[in-house]
PDB file of N, CA, C and O in Angstrom:
ATOM      1  N   MET A   1     -43.223  68.869  23.808  1.00  0.00           N
ATOM      2  CA  MET A   1     -42.631  68.192  24.946  1.00  0.00           C
ATOM      3  C   MET A   1     -41.345  68.896  25.397  1.00  0.00           C
ATOM      4  O   MET A   1     -41.129  69.070  26.596  1.00  0.00           O
ATOM      5  N   ARG A   2     -40.499  69.298  24.461  1.00  0.00           N
ATOM      6  CA  ARG A   2     -39.231  69.947  24.825  1.00  0.00           C
ATOM      7  C   ARG A   2     -39.463  71.323  25.420  1.00  0.00           C
ATOM      8  O   ARG A   2     -38.737  71.737  26.325  1.00  0.00           O
ATOM      9  N   ALA A   3     -40.462  72.036  24.925  1.00  0.00           N
ATOM     10  CA  ALA A   3     -40.750  73.367  25.462  1.00  0.00           C
ATOM     11  C   ALA A   3     -41.193  73.267  26.919  1.00  0.00           C
ATOM     12  O   ALA A   3     -40.803  74.096  27.741  1.00  0.00           O
ATOM     13  N   ASN A   4     -41.993  72.274  27.240  1.00  0.00           N
ATOM     14  CA  ASN A   4     -42.422  72.088  28.627  1.00  0.00           C
ATOM     15  C   ASN A   4     -41.247  71.705  29.523  1.00  0.00           C
ATOM     16  O   ASN A   4     -41.174  72.142  30.671  1.00  0.00           O
ATOM     17  N   GLN A   5     -40.338  70.899  29.009  1.00  0.00           N
ATOM     18  CA  GLN A   5     -39.156  70.506  29.772  1.00  0.00           C
ATOM     19  C   GLN A   5     -38.289  71.726  30.066  1.00  0.00           C
ATOM     20  O   GLN A   5     -37.806  71.888  31.186  1.00  0.00           O
ATOM     21  N   LEU A   6     -38.091  72.578  29.073  1.00  0.00           N
ATOM     22  CA  LEU A   6     -37.293  73.783  29.249  1.00  0.00           C
ATOM     23  C   LEU A   6     -37.954  74.732  30.250  1.00  0.00           C
ATOM     24  O   LEU A   6     -37.274  75.318  31.093  1.00  0.00           O
ATOM     25  N   ARG A   7     -39.253  74.882  30.160  1.00  0.00           N
ATOM     26  CA  ARG A   7     -39.989  75.729  31.102  1.00  0.00           C
ATOM     27  C   ARG A   7     -39.872  75.189  32.523  1.00  0.00           C
ATOM     28  O   ARG A   7     -39.756  75.967  33.471  1.00  0.00           O
ATOM     29  N   LEU A   8     -39.900  73.884  32.681  1.00  0.00           N
ATOM     30  CA  LEU A   8     -39.737  73.267  33.990  1.00  0.00           C
ATOM     31  C   LEU A   8     -38.339  73.517  34.539  1.00  0.00           C
ATOM     32  O   LEU A   8     -38.193  73.799  35.728  1.00  0.00           O
ATOM     33  N   TRP A   9     -37.315  73.421  33.709  1.00  0.00           N
ATOM     34  CA  TRP A   9     -35.944  73.699  34.141  1.00  0.00           C
ATOM     35  C   TRP A   9     -35.794  75.150  34.580  1.00  0.00           C
ATOM     36  O   TRP A   9     -35.174  75.425  35.607  1.00  0.00           O
ATOM     37  N   PHE A  10     -36.357  76.081  33.811  1.00  0.00           N
ATOM     38  CA  PHE A  10     -36.272  77.493  34.170  1.00  0.00           C
ATOM     39  C   PHE A  10     -36.981  77.762  35.494  1.00  0.00           C
ATOM     40  O   PHE A  10     -36.458  78.488  36.339  1.00  0.00           O
ATOM     41  N   ALA A  11     -38.137  77.197  35.677  1.00  0.00           N
ATOM     42  CA  ALA A  11     -38.882  77.388  36.919  1.00  0.00           C
ATOM     43  C   ALA A  11     -38.129  76.785  38.105  1.00  0.00           C
ATOM     44  O   ALA A  11     -38.114  77.363  39.192  1.00  0.00           O
ATOM     45  N   SER A  12     -37.507  75.630  37.898  1.00  0.00           N
ATOM     46  CA  SER A  12     -36.733  74.988  38.966  1.00  0.00           C
ATOM     47  C   SER A  12     -35.519  75.818  39.348  1.00  0.00           C
ATOM     48  O   SER A  12     -35.224  75.976  40.532  1.00  0.00           O
ATOM     49  N   MET A  13     -34.819  76.345  38.368  1.00  0.00           N
ATOM     50  CA  MET A  13     -33.644  77.172  38.648  1.00  0.00           C
ATOM     51  C   MET A  13     -34.047  78.478  39.321  1.00  0.00           C
ATOM     52  O   MET A  13     -33.335  78.950  40.208  1.00  0.00           O
ATOM     53  N   ALA A  14     -35.155  79.065  38.930  1.00  0.00           N
ATOM     54  CA  ALA A  14     -35.632  80.290  39.572  1.00  0.00           C
ATOM     55  C   ALA A  14     -35.976  80.019  41.030  1.00  0.00           C
ATOM     56  O   ALA A  14     -35.685  80.841  41.900  1.00  0.00           O
ATOM     57  N   TYR A  15     -36.587  78.883  41.300  1.00  0.00           N
ATOM     58  CA  TYR A  15     -36.921  78.535  42.677  1.00  0.00           C
ATOM     59  C   TYR A  15     -35.661  78.339  43.507  1.00  0.00           C
ATOM     60  O   TYR A  15     -35.596  78.798  44.647  1.00  0.00           O
ATOM     61  N   VAL A  16     -34.654  77.660  42.947  1.00  0.00           N
ATOM     62  CA  VAL A  16     -33.402  77.437  43.670  1.00  0.00           C
ATOM     63  C   VAL A  16     -32.705  78.767  43.959  1.00  0.00           C
ATOM     64  O   VAL A  16     -32.192  78.963  45.061  1.00  0.00           O
ATOM     65  N   LEU A  17     -32.680  79.678  42.991  1.00  0.00           N
ATOM     66  CA  LEU A  17     -32.065  80.983  43.199  1.00  0.00           C
ATOM     67  C   LEU A  17     -32.813  81.788  44.263  1.00  0.00           C
ATOM     68  O   LEU A  17     -32.186  82.412  45.119  1.00  0.00           O
ATOM     69  N   LEU A  18     -34.126  81.778  44.217  1.00  0.00           N
ATOM     70  CA  LEU A  18     -34.909  82.523  45.196  1.00  0.00           C
ATOM     71  C   LEU A  18     -34.763  81.924  46.587  1.00  0.00           C
ATOM     72  O   LEU A  18     -34.744  82.655  47.577  1.00  0.00           O
ATOM     73  N   GLU A  19     -34.662  80.625  46.670  1.00  0.00           N
ATOM     74  CA  GLU A  19     -34.435  79.961  47.956  1.00  0.00           C
ATOM     75  C   GLU A  19     -33.066  80.337  48.521  1.00  0.00           C
ATOM     76  O   GLU A  19     -32.919  80.512  49.731  1.00  0.00           O
ATOM     77  N   SER A  20     -32.073  80.460  47.655  1.00  0.00           N
ATOM     78  CA  SER A  20     -30.740  80.882  48.092  1.00  0.00           C
ATOM     79  C   SER A  20     -30.752  82.326  48.579  1.00  0.00           C
ATOM     80  O   SER A  20     -30.100  82.654  49.570  1.00  0.00           O
ATOM     81  N   VAL A  21     -31.486  83.183  47.891  1.00  0.00           N
ATOM     82  CA  VAL A  21     -31.621  84.572  48.343  1.00  0.00           C
ATOM     83  C   VAL A  21     -32.261  84.610  49.719  1.00  0.00           C
ATOM     84  O   VAL A  21     -31.831  85.377  50.581  1.00  0.00           O
ATOM     85  N   ARG A  22     -33.267  83.806  49.934  1.00  0.00           N
ATOM     86  CA  ARG A  22     -33.921  83.782  51.242  1.00  0.00           C
ATOM     87  C   ARG A  22     -32.982  83.240  52.308  1.00  0.00           C
ATOM     88  O   ARG A  22     -32.931  83.779  53.414  1.00  0.00           O
ATOM     89  N   ARG A  23     -32.246  82.196  51.999  1.00  0.00           N
ATOM     90  CA  ARG A  23     -31.363  81.567  52.978  1.00  0.00           C
ATOM     91  C   ARG A  23     -30.175  82.455  53.326  1.00  0.00           C
ATOM     92  O   ARG A  23     -29.796  82.551  54.493  1.00  0.00           O
ATOM     93  N   LEU A  24     -29.579  83.108  52.318  1.00  0.00           N
ATOM     94  CA  LEU A  24     -28.373  83.892  52.545  1.00  0.00           C
ATOM     95  C   LEU A  24     -28.647  85.368  52.804  1.00  0.00           C
ATOM     96  O   LEU A  24     -28.006  85.968  53.667  1.00  0.00           O
ATOM     97  N   GLY A  25     -29.578  85.957  52.082  1.00  0.00           N
ATOM     98  CA  GLY A  25     -29.761  87.390  52.144  1.00  0.00           C
ATOM     99  C   GLY A  25     -30.848  87.871  53.078  1.00  0.00           C
ATOM    100  O   GLY A  25     -30.786  88.998  53.570  1.00  0.00           O
ATOM    101  N   LEU A  26     -31.836  87.045  53.331  1.00  0.00           N
ATOM    102  CA  LEU A  26     -32.990  87.493  54.107  1.00  0.00           C
ATOM    103  C   LEU A  26     -33.089  86.850  55.474  1.00  0.00           C
ATOM    104  O   LEU A  26     -34.149  86.903  56.097  1.00  0.00           O
ATOM    105  N   GLN A  27     -32.026  86.251  55.954  1.00  0.00           N
ATOM    106  CA  GLN A  27     -32.111  85.497  57.200  1.00  0.00           C
ATOM    107  C   GLN A  27     -32.326  86.367  58.431  1.00  0.00           C
ATOM    108  O   GLN A  27     -32.839  85.875  59.436  1.00  0.00           O
ATOM    109  N   THR A  28     -31.951  87.644  58.388  1.00  0.00           N
ATOM    110  CA  THR A  28     -32.136  88.526  59.538  1.00  0.00           C
ATOM    111  C   THR A  28     -33.300  89.495  59.357  1.00  0.00           C
ATOM    112  O   THR A  28     -33.459  90.413  60.162  1.00  0.00           O
ATOM    113  N   THR A  29     -34.104  89.317  58.333  1.00  0.00           N
ATOM    114  CA  THR A  29     -35.195  90.251  58.040  1.00  0.00           C
ATOM    115  C   THR A  29     -36.543  89.617  58.344  1.00  0.00           C
ATOM    116  O   THR A  29     -36.622  88.467  58.778  1.00  0.00           O
ATOM    117  N   ASP A  30     -37.599  90.383  58.110  1.00  0.00           N
ATOM    118  CA  ASP A  30     -38.959  89.879  58.327  1.00  0.00           C
ATOM    119  C   ASP A  30     -39.352  88.831  57.296  1.00  0.00           C
ATOM    120  O   ASP A  30     -40.284  88.059  57.519  1.00  0.00           O
ATOM    121  N   LEU A  31     -38.652  88.799  56.176  1.00  0.00           N
ATOM    122  CA  LEU A  31     -38.991  87.859  55.105  1.00  0.00           C
ATOM    123  C   LEU A  31     -38.187  86.564  55.176  1.00  0.00           C
ATOM    124  O   LEU A  31     -38.103  85.838  54.185  1.00  0.00           O
ATOM    125  N   ALA A  32     -37.602  86.266  56.323  1.00  0.00           N
ATOM    126  CA  ALA A  32     -36.782  85.056  56.461  1.00  0.00           C
ATOM    127  C   ALA A  32     -37.615  83.788  56.295  1.00  0.00           C
ATOM    128  O   ALA A  32     -37.106  82.776  55.812  1.00  0.00           O
ATOM    129  N   ASP A  33     -38.877  83.829  56.684  1.00  0.00           N
ATOM    130  CA  ASP A  33     -39.745  82.654  56.575  1.00  0.00           C
ATOM    131  C   ASP A  33     -40.813  82.813  55.506  1.00  0.00           C
ATOM    132  O   ASP A  33     -41.783  82.055  55.477  1.00  0.00           O
ATOM    133  N   ALA A  34     -40.641  83.796  54.627  1.00  0.00           N
ATOM    134  CA  ALA A  34     -41.653  84.074  53.605  1.00  0.00           C
ATOM    135  C   ALA A  34     -41.590  83.046  52.480  1.00  0.00           C
ATOM    136  O   ALA A  34     -40.554  82.423  52.245  1.00  0.00           O
ATOM    137  N   THR A  35     -42.706  82.883  51.797  1.00  0.00           N
ATOM    138  CA  THR A  35     -42.734  81.987  50.649  1.00  0.00           C
ATOM    139  C   THR A  35     -42.085  82.673  49.454  1.00  0.00           C
ATOM    140  O   THR A  35     -41.849  83.881  49.468  1.00  0.00           O
ATOM    141  N   CYS A  36     -41.802  81.895  48.433  1.00  0.00           N
ATOM    142  CA  CYS A  36     -41.170  82.453  47.237  1.00  0.00           C
ATOM    143  C   CYS A  36     -42.069  83.481  46.558  1.00  0.00           C
ATOM    144  O   CYS A  36     -41.580  84.487  46.045  1.00  0.00           O
ATOM    145  N   GLY A  37     -43.354  83.243  46.551  1.00  0.00           N
ATOM    146  CA  GLY A  37     -44.286  84.200  45.951  1.00  0.00           C
ATOM    147  C   GLY A  37     -44.314  85.529  46.689  1.00  0.00           C
ATOM    148  O   GLY A  37     -44.405  86.589  46.069  1.00  0.00           O
ATOM    149  N   THR A  38     -44.236  85.470  48.016  1.00  0.00           N
ATOM    150  CA  THR A  38     -44.225  86.691  48.816  1.00  0.00           C
ATOM    151  C   THR A  38     -42.949  87.485  48.586  1.00  0.00           C
ATOM    152  O   THR A  38     -42.989  88.709  48.464  1.00  0.00           O
ATOM    153  N   ILE A  39     -41.818  86.794  48.528  1.00  0.00           N
ATOM    154  CA  ILE A  39     -40.546  87.479  48.274  1.00  0.00           C
ATOM    155  C   ILE A  39     -40.561  88.117  46.896  1.00  0.00           C
ATOM    156  O   ILE A  39     -40.117  89.254  46.733  1.00  0.00           O
ATOM    157  N   ARG A  40     -41.059  87.409  45.919  1.00  0.00           N
ATOM    158  CA  ARG A  40     -41.131  87.949  44.564  1.00  0.00           C
ATOM    159  C   ARG A  40     -42.026  89.177  44.505  1.00  0.00           C
ATOM    160  O   ARG A  40     -41.685  90.164  43.853  1.00  0.00           O
ATOM    161  N   ARG A  41     -43.158  89.122  45.175  1.00  0.00           N
ATOM    162  CA  ARG A  41     -44.116  90.231  45.140  1.00  0.00           C
ATOM    163  C   ARG A  41     -43.613  91.445  45.908  1.00  0.00           C
ATOM    164  O   ARG A  41     -43.832  92.575  45.469  1.00  0.00           O
ATOM    165  N   LYS A  42     -42.946  91.247  47.042  1.00  0.00           N
ATOM    166  CA  LYS A  42     -42.554  92.373  47.879  1.00  0.00           C
ATOM    167  C   LYS A  42     -41.182  92.940  47.548  1.00  0.00           C
ATOM    168  O   LYS A  42     -40.951  94.124  47.789  1.00  0.00           O
ATOM    169  N   LEU A  43     -40.264  92.148  47.007  1.00  0.00           N
ATOM    170  CA  LEU A  43     -38.923  92.647  46.735  1.00  0.00           C
ATOM    171  C   LEU A  43     -38.610  92.833  45.262  1.00  0.00           C
ATOM    172  O   LEU A  43     -37.920  93.784  44.898  1.00  0.00           O
ATOM    173  N   PHE A  44     -39.098  91.952  44.412  1.00  0.00           N
ATOM    174  CA  PHE A  44     -38.685  91.986  43.017  1.00  0.00           C
ATOM    175  C   PHE A  44     -39.674  92.669  42.094  1.00  0.00           C
ATOM    176  O   PHE A  44     -39.277  93.142  41.029  1.00  0.00           O
ATOM    177  N   LYS A  45     -40.938  92.740  42.456  1.00  0.00           N
ATOM    178  CA  LYS A  45     -41.939  93.376  41.601  1.00  0.00           C
ATOM    179  C   LYS A  45     -42.211  94.795  42.075  1.00  0.00           C
ATOM    180  O   LYS A  45     -43.335  95.142  42.437  1.00  0.00           O
ATOM    181  N   ILE A  46     -41.164  95.606  42.066  1.00  0.00           N
ATOM    182  CA  ILE A  46     -41.280  96.996  42.469  1.00  0.00           C
ATOM    183  C   ILE A  46     -40.774  97.874  41.344  1.00  0.00           C
ATOM    184  O   ILE A  46     -40.006  97.429  40.491  1.00  0.00           O
ATOM    185  N   GLY A  47     -41.199  99.099  41.347  1.00  0.00           N
ATOM    186  CA  GLY A  47     -40.729 100.043  40.343  1.00  0.00           C
ATOM    187  C   GLY A  47     -39.444 100.696  40.808  1.00  0.00           C
ATOM    188  O   GLY A  47     -39.403 101.293  41.884  1.00  0.00           O
ATOM    189  N   ALA A  48     -38.406 100.591  40.019  1.00  0.00           N
ATOM    190  CA  ALA A  48     -37.121 101.206  40.360  1.00  0.00           C
ATOM    191  C   ALA A  48     -36.428 101.610  39.067  1.00  0.00           C
ATOM    192  O   ALA A  48     -36.637 101.010  38.013  1.00  0.00           O
ATOM    193  N   LEU A  49     -35.611 102.627  39.176  1.00  0.00           N
ATOM    194  CA  LEU A  49     -34.798 103.059  38.048  1.00  0.00           C
ATOM    195  C   LEU A  49     -33.447 102.373  38.171  1.00  0.00           C
ATOM    196  O   LEU A  49     -32.740 102.568  39.160  1.00  0.00           O
ATOM    197  N   VAL A  50     -33.084 101.576  37.184  1.00  0.00           N
ATOM    198  CA  VAL A  50     -31.828 100.829  37.195  1.00  0.00           C
ATOM    199  C   VAL A  50     -30.857 101.516  36.252  1.00  0.00           C
ATOM    200  O   VAL A  50     -31.139 101.678  35.065  1.00  0.00           O
ATOM    201  N   THR A  51     -29.707 101.921  36.790  1.00  0.00           N
ATOM    202  CA  THR A  51     -28.663 102.550  35.996  1.00  0.00           C
ATOM    203  C   THR A  51     -27.461 101.625  35.980  1.00  0.00           C
ATOM    204  O   THR A  51     -26.931 101.266  37.032  1.00  0.00           O
ATOM    205  N   VAL A  52     -27.031 101.240  34.790  1.00  0.00           N
ATOM    206  CA  VAL A  52     -25.908 100.323  34.642  1.00  0.00           C
ATOM    207  C   VAL A  52     -24.739 101.084  34.049  1.00  0.00           C
ATOM    208  O   VAL A  52     -24.862 101.705  32.993  1.00  0.00           O
ATOM    209  N   SER A  53     -23.604 101.034  34.731  1.00  0.00           N
ATOM    210  CA  SER A  53     -22.374 101.603  34.194  1.00  0.00           C
ATOM    211  C   SER A  53     -21.343 100.488  34.108  1.00  0.00           C
ATOM    212  O   SER A  53     -21.659  99.320  34.336  1.00  0.00           O
ATOM    213  N   VAL A  54     -20.142 100.845  33.787  1.00  0.00           N
ATOM    214  CA  VAL A  54     -19.098  99.828  33.619  1.00  0.00           C
ATOM    215  C   VAL A  54     -18.761  99.163  34.950  1.00  0.00           C
ATOM    216  O   VAL A  54     -18.499  97.961  34.992  1.00  0.00           O
ATOM    217  N   ARG A  55     -18.765  99.926  36.021  1.00  0.00           N
ATOM    218  CA  ARG A  55     -18.302  99.398  37.301  1.00  0.00           C
ATOM    219  C   ARG A  55     -19.391  99.072  38.307  1.00  0.00           C
ATOM    220  O   ARG A  55     -19.135  98.335  39.259  1.00  0.00           O
ATOM    221  N   ARG A  56     -20.583  99.590  38.133  1.00  0.00           N
ATOM    222  CA  ARG A  56     -21.599  99.355  39.150  1.00  0.00           C
ATOM    223  C   ARG A  56     -23.007  99.379  38.565  1.00  0.00           C
ATOM    224  O   ARG A  56     -23.249  99.861  37.458  1.00  0.00           O
ATOM    225  N   ILE A  57     -23.910  98.840  39.352  1.00  0.00           N
ATOM    226  CA  ILE A  57     -25.338  98.863  39.032  1.00  0.00           C
ATOM    227  C   ILE A  57     -26.021  99.613  40.170  1.00  0.00           C
ATOM    228  O   ILE A  57     -25.851  99.260  41.337  1.00  0.00           O
ATOM    229  N   LYS A  58     -26.791 100.644  39.839  1.00  0.00           N
ATOM    230  CA  LYS A  58     -27.466 101.449  40.850  1.00  0.00           C
ATOM    231  C   LYS A  58     -28.971 101.291  40.720  1.00  0.00           C
ATOM    232  O   LYS A  58     -29.521 101.343  39.620  1.00  0.00           O
ATOM    233  N   PHE A  59     -29.636 101.095  41.865  1.00  0.00           N
ATOM    234  CA  PHE A  59     -31.086 101.013  41.930  1.00  0.00           C
ATOM    235  C   PHE A  59     -31.596 102.277  42.608  1.00  0.00           C
ATOM    236  O   PHE A  59     -31.197 102.583  43.732  1.00  0.00           O
ATOM    237  N   ALA A  60     -32.460 103.001  41.945  1.00  0.00           N
ATOM    238  CA  ALA A  60     -33.085 104.183  42.534  1.00  0.00           C
ATOM    239  C   ALA A  60     -34.552 103.868  42.775  1.00  0.00           C
ATOM    240  O   ALA A  60     -35.352 103.829  41.840  1.00  0.00           O
ATOM    241  N   MET A  61     -34.893 103.645  44.029  1.00  0.00           N
ATOM    242  CA  MET A  61     -36.270 103.317  44.405  1.00  0.00           C
ATOM    243  C   MET A  61     -36.984 104.576  44.879  1.00  0.00           C
ATOM    244  O   MET A  61     -36.351 105.553  45.279  1.00  0.00           O
ATOM    245  N   ALA A  62     -38.273 104.537  44.830  1.00  0.00           N
ATOM    246  CA  ALA A  62     -39.074 105.643  45.355  1.00  0.00           C
ATOM    247  C   ALA A  62     -38.913 105.692  46.877  1.00  0.00           C
ATOM    248  O   ALA A  62     -38.733 104.662  47.526  1.00  0.00           O
ATOM    249  N   SER A  63     -38.979 106.877  47.423  1.00  0.00           N
ATOM    250  CA  SER A  63     -38.798 107.023  48.872  1.00  0.00           C
ATOM    251  C   SER A  63     -39.948 106.381  49.658  1.00  0.00           C
ATOM    252  O   SER A  63     -39.797 106.104  50.848  1.00  0.00           O
ATOM    253  N   GLY A  64     -41.073 106.146  49.022  1.00  0.00           N
ATOM    254  CA  GLY A  64     -42.208 105.527  49.683  1.00  0.00           C
ATOM    255  C   GLY A  64     -42.235 104.013  49.602  1.00  0.00           C
ATOM    256  O   GLY A  64     -43.213 103.398  50.027  1.00  0.00           O
ATOM    257  N   CYS A  65     -41.201 103.397  49.073  1.00  0.00           N
ATOM    258  CA  CYS A  65     -41.154 101.930  48.950  1.00  0.00           C
ATOM    259  C   CYS A  65     -41.105 101.315  50.346  1.00  0.00           C
ATOM    260  O   CYS A  65     -40.173 101.603  51.096  1.00  0.00           O
ATOM    261  N   PRO A  66     -42.076 100.479  50.723  1.00  0.00           N
ATOM    262  CA  PRO A  66     -42.127  99.971  52.093  1.00  0.00           C
ATOM    263  C   PRO A  66     -41.032  98.960  52.433  1.00  0.00           C
ATOM    264  O   PRO A  66     -40.726  98.774  53.610  1.00  0.00           O
ATOM    265  N   TYR A  67     -40.445  98.315  51.456  1.00  0.00           N
ATOM    266  CA  TYR A  67     -39.446  97.277  51.728  1.00  0.00           C
ATOM    267  C   TYR A  67     -38.056  97.692  51.254  1.00  0.00           C
ATOM    268  O   TYR A  67     -37.235  96.835  50.929  1.00  0.00           O
ATOM    269  N   GLN A  68     -37.786  98.981  51.213  1.00  0.00           N
ATOM    270  CA  GLN A  68     -36.495  99.480  50.753  1.00  0.00           C
ATOM    271  C   GLN A  68     -35.370  99.057  51.707  1.00  0.00           C
ATOM    272  O   GLN A  68     -34.281  98.710  51.250  1.00  0.00           O
ATOM    273  N   ASP A  69     -35.611  99.079  52.999  1.00  0.00           N
ATOM    274  CA  ASP A  69     -34.596  98.678  53.972  1.00  0.00           C
ATOM    275  C   ASP A  69     -34.311  97.179  53.888  1.00  0.00           C
ATOM    276  O   ASP A  69     -33.160  96.759  54.006  1.00  0.00           O
ATOM    277  N   VAL A  70     -35.342  96.381  53.689  1.00  0.00           N
ATOM    278  CA  VAL A  70     -35.154  94.926  53.555  1.00  0.00           C
ATOM    279  C   VAL A  70     -34.346  94.622  52.302  1.00  0.00           C
ATOM    280  O   VAL A  70     -33.475  93.752  52.318  1.00  0.00           O
ATOM    281  N   PHE A  71     -34.633  95.341  51.206  1.00  0.00           N
ATOM    282  CA  PHE A  71     -33.886  95.150  49.963  1.00  0.00           C
ATOM    283  C   PHE A  71     -32.417  95.516  50.160  1.00  0.00           C
ATOM    284  O   PHE A  71     -31.533  94.801  49.688  1.00  0.00           O
ATOM    285  N   ALA A  72     -32.153  96.615  50.848  1.00  0.00           N
ATOM    286  CA  ALA A  72     -30.760  97.039  51.105  1.00  0.00           C
ATOM    287  C   ALA A  72     -30.039  96.024  51.988  1.00  0.00           C
ATOM    288  O   ALA A  72     -28.877  95.704  51.736  1.00  0.00           O
ATOM    289  N   ASP A  73     -30.714  95.514  53.020  1.00  0.00           N
ATOM    290  CA  ASP A  73     -30.099  94.512  53.892  1.00  0.00           C
ATOM    291  C   ASP A  73     -29.770  93.229  53.125  1.00  0.00           C
ATOM    292  O   ASP A  73     -28.719  92.622  53.332  1.00  0.00           O
ATOM    293  N   ALA A  74     -30.677  92.829  52.244  1.00  0.00           N
ATOM    294  CA  ALA A  74     -30.445  91.622  51.432  1.00  0.00           C
ATOM    295  C   ALA A  74     -29.274  91.824  50.483  1.00  0.00           C
ATOM    296  O   ALA A  74     -28.463  90.917  50.297  1.00  0.00           O
ATOM    297  N   CYS A  75     -29.179  93.004  49.882  1.00  0.00           N
ATOM    298  CA  CYS A  75     -28.047  93.279  48.982  1.00  0.00           C
ATOM    299  C   CYS A  75     -26.722  93.248  49.729  1.00  0.00           C
ATOM    300  O   CYS A  75     -25.736  92.704  49.230  1.00  0.00           O
ATOM    301  N   ARG A  76     -26.696  93.832  50.927  1.00  0.00           N
ATOM    302  CA  ARG A  76     -25.462  93.813  51.724  1.00  0.00           C
ATOM    303  C   ARG A  76     -25.086  92.387  52.129  1.00  0.00           C
ATOM    304  O   ARG A  76     -23.915  92.010  52.069  1.00  0.00           O
ATOM    305  N   ALA A  77     -26.073  91.601  52.539  1.00  0.00           N
ATOM    306  CA  ALA A  77     -25.798  90.226  52.975  1.00  0.00           C
ATOM    307  C   ALA A  77     -25.328  89.363  51.803  1.00  0.00           C
ATOM    308  O   ALA A  77     -24.433  88.533  51.961  1.00  0.00           O
ATOM    309  N   LEU A  78     -25.928  89.557  50.634  1.00  0.00           N
ATOM    310  CA  LEU A  78     -25.500  88.776  49.473  1.00  0.00           C
ATOM    311  C   LEU A  78     -24.135  89.217  48.982  1.00  0.00           C
ATOM    312  O   LEU A  78     -23.368  88.402  48.469  1.00  0.00           O
ATOM    313  N   GLY A  79     -23.822  90.498  49.131  1.00  0.00           N
ATOM    314  CA  GLY A  79     -22.492  90.978  48.750  1.00  0.00           C
ATOM    315  C   GLY A  79     -21.409  90.436  49.667  1.00  0.00           C
ATOM    316  O   GLY A  79     -20.284  90.195  49.229  1.00  0.00           O
ATOM    317  N   ALA A  80     -21.740  90.245  50.933  1.00  0.00           N
ATOM    318  CA  ALA A  80     -20.773  89.704  51.880  1.00  0.00           C
ATOM    319  C   ALA A  80     -20.595  88.194  51.720  1.00  0.00           C
ATOM    320  O   ALA A  80     -19.563  87.647  52.110  1.00  0.00           O
ATOM    321  N   ALA A  81     -21.578  87.528  51.157  1.00  0.00           N
ATOM    322  CA  ALA A  81     -21.502  86.053  51.015  1.00  0.00           C
ATOM    323  C   ALA A  81     -20.722  85.619  49.853  1.00  0.00           C
ATOM    324  O   ALA A  81     -20.580  84.419  49.618  1.00  0.00           O
TER     325      ALA A  81
END
């Protein structure tokens, strides 16, 4: 019973976070009205090289990534918010 409750809390928090990303970061993009599953599939389930240093996090995406501009716009909008 407790494991199911914890899983429900995690799923609820993930949905709230993804909804906030859509509301704040994707409002001027093509994914402004997309469902959470579509946003997850097109923006978060991509192959990228993540480099973490003390001061910054860098994402190196393939040049053929179709949603690279949308991802950059969302990062800029979330950074400004």
